[in-house]
Every structure is written in C-alpha cells, then in structure tokens.
N, C-alpha and C positions, 0 to 999 in steps of 0.2 A: 448491454453492459452498463453498469452504473458509472457515475462520474467519480473522479478521484476525490478523497476527503481525508482530513487529518485523522490518523488512527488514534483510538482511545488509549493505546499503549504509549503514546508519545508524551503524555503528561504535560507539564507546563514549561518544559525546556525549549530552547530554540533549535534543538536537534530533532526535527520531526520526521516521522514516517507517514507516508500517505498510503491509503489502501483503496481498493475498489473490489466490489463483489460481482460475481456473475455466475451463470449456471454451471460452468465447469470448475468453479472454485473461487479463488481470490488472488489478487496481485498486490505486491507491496513495493514501494520505491522510496528512496531517500529524497526528501523535499529539496535539499541543496544540490543534488547531483542527478536531476531528472534525465540529463543527457546520457547517463550510463545505463539506462534501461530499468527493468524491474524484475522481481522474482515472482514466478507463478507458482501457486499452490493448488493442488487438486482438492476436491471436496472431502477427502478422508484425512487431510493433513491439518 
C-alpha cells in the first residue's frame, strides 16, 4: 500500500484531501480530520 499524499484535486486551498493507491483501489481522507477515518474506493470507481 502506498503512503498518503495530497490529492491533485485539492488545488491550492488549505482544505486538502489526501489519497493513497493500492491493488484493491484507492482511499481518500480529509487532511484536517484524519481521526475520522477514510473512504475506500474499489478499482472500478
């Protein structure tokens, strides 16, 4: 599983989304609220 990185969809604002890619798809989380967990997306999403 790859490390978390700032998503290219975050743009230049302070409200960032982090993403990580893996064989089963990708995960996304709010940079400011990491404690709330993440959303998981399968490879077809």
